[in-house]
C-alpha positions in Angstrom: -69.6 69.8 -77.4 -70.1 66.2 -78.9 -68.4 63.5 -77.7 -67.6 60.8 -80.4 -67.2 57.1 -79.5 -66.2 54.3 -82.0 -65.9 50.7 -82.0 -64.6 48.3 -84.8 -66.0 45.3 -86.2 -64.4 43.2 -89.0 -67.3 43.1 -91.6 -69.5 39.7 -92.0 -71.0 38.7 -95.3 -74.0 36.7 -93.4 -74.8 40.4 -91.0 -77.7 41.7 -93.2 -76.4 45.1 -91.4 -72.7 45.2 -92.6 -74.1 43.9 -95.8 -75.8 47.6 -95.6 -73.2 48.7 -94.3 -71.1 48.2 -96.8 -73.5 48.9 -99.5 -73.8 53.0 -98.0 -70.5 53.4 -97.9 -69.1 52.5 -100.7 -72.2 54.3 -102.4 -70.8 57.4 -100.4 -67.0 56.4 -101.8 -68.6 55.9 -105.2 -70.5 59.4 -104.9 -67.1 61.3 -103.8 -65.2 63.3 -105.7 -62.1 60.9 -104.8 -64.3 58.0 -106.1 -66.0 58.4 -109.5 -69.1 60.6 -108.9 -71.7 58.2 -109.9 -73.6 56.0 -107.4 -73.0 52.3 -106.8 -76.1 50.4 -108.3 -77.7 47.5 -107.0 -76.6 45.1 -109.2 -73.6 45.6 -109.1 -73.4 45.9 -105.4 -74.1 42.2 -105.4 -71.3 41.4 -107.9 -69.5 43.4 -105.8 -70.3 41.2 -102.4 -69.9 38.0 -104.6 -66.6 38.7 -105.5 -65.5 39.9 -102.1 -66.7 36.6 -100.3 -64.6 34.7 -103.4 -61.8 36.9 -102.0 -60.4 34.4 -99.1 -58.1 37.1 -98.4 -60.1 39.9 -97.8 -60.9 41.7 -94.8 -63.7 44.2 -94.2 -63.2 47.0 -91.2 -66.2 48.8 -90.0 -66.1 51.4 -87.9 -69.1 52.1 -85.9 -70.6 55.4 -84.0 -73.5 54.6 -81.6 -75.7 52.7 -84.2 -74.3 54.1 -87.6 -71.8 52.5 -89.3 -69.9 55.8 -90.5 -66.1 54.1 -92.0 -65.4 51.2 -93.7 -61.9 50.0 -95.0 -61.8 47.4 -97.5 -58.3 45.1 -97.2 -56.4 42.4 -98.5 -53.8 40.2 -96.6 -50.9 39.9 -99.6 -47.1 38.3 -99.1 -44.1 40.4 -99.4 -41.7 38.2 -101.2 -38.9 40.9 -99.4 -40.0 40.5 -96.3 -41.4 36.4 -96.0 -44.0 37.7 -94.5 -47.8 38.5 -94.9 -48.6 42.0 -95.3 -51.8 43.9 -95.2 -53.0 46.3 -98.3 -55.5 48.8 -97.7 -57.2 49.0 -101.2 -60.3 51.4 -100.2 -60.8 53.9 -97.0 -64.1 55.5 -96.8 -65.3 57.9 -94.1 -68.7 59.2 -94.6 -68.7 63.3 -95.5 -70.5 64.0 -92.1 -67.9 62.3 -90.6 -64.9 63.6 -91.3 -62.3 65.2 -89.3 -64.1 63.5 -86.4 -61.2 61.1 -86.0 -63.1 58.4 -87.7 -60.2 58.0 -90.3 -57.5 57.7 -87.5 -59.4 55.4 -85.6 -60.3 53.0 -89.0 -56.1 53.1 -89.5 -55.9 52.1 -86.3 -57.8 49.7 -86.4 -56.3 48.1 -89.1 -53.1 48.5 -87.9 -54.3 46.2 -84.8 -56.2 43.7 -86.8 -52.5 43.7 -89.6 -50.5 43.4 -85.9 -52.8 40.3 -84.2 -52.2 38.4 -87.8 -48.2 39.0 -87.8 -47.9 40.7 -91.3 -44.5 42.9 -91.5 -46.7 45.9 -93.1 -49.3 48.2 -93.9 -49.2 49.1 -97.9 -51.8 51.4 -99.7 -52.3 54.2 -102.6 -53.7 58.2 -102.1 -54.1 59.9 -105.2 -51.6 62.2 -105.6 -54.5 65.4 -105.3 -55.9 64.2 -101.8 -53.7 66.3 -99.5 -55.9 65.7 -96.8 -55.7 61.9 -97.2 -52.0 62.0 -97.3 -52.0 64.1 -94.2 -53.3 61.8 -92.1 -51.4 59.2 -93.5 -48.3 60.4 -92.5 -49.0 61.7 -88.8 -50.3 57.6 -88.8 -46.7 56.8 -89.8 -47.0 56.0 -93.0 -44.6 57.4 -95.6 -43.4 57.4 -99.7 -41.7 54.1 -100.5 -37.7 54.6 -101.1 -37.5 54.6 -103.7 -40.6 56.4 -104.6 -43.2 54.1 -106.5 -45.7 54.6 -109.2 -49.0 52.6 -109.3 -49.8 51.7 -112.6 -53.0 49.9 -114.6 -53.7 48.1 -117.9 -57.5 48.1 -118.1 -58.6 44.3 -119.2 -62.4 44.0 -118.5 -63.8 47.7 -117.8 -66.3 47.6 -115.6 -67.5 51.7 -115.6 
């Protein structure tokens, strides 16, 4: 039986290993059926890094198993006007396909919870595709629930990238 040991670290853009992990994990996410099923181009990656570095509210959480980064949460600290307190929004939650079902997603969520708690945030929000039942089951088991009243996630494209 294989034993998995995980650790988390906040992403540091000055760390070359973290940048490589960000690229590999984002590429895996983009290639996934829950992504856009297209690879991340290296020139787009540099735009991603610059964009995230310019977001003072960005928090990246990397999960490592032994010597390999296997999970990533791209998060943004926002503000709840109703609760008058900071909150964390999980924008992307990524686990390499070969590590799914091995507790990485759960460890990643728990790591984000610990960071949000340390920052005295009032809650963590996320959006999930309605056809991603696996992710919904994980989120439910970690205490997330559908908003009451239910919310829709809407968008309008201004400058399409893809």
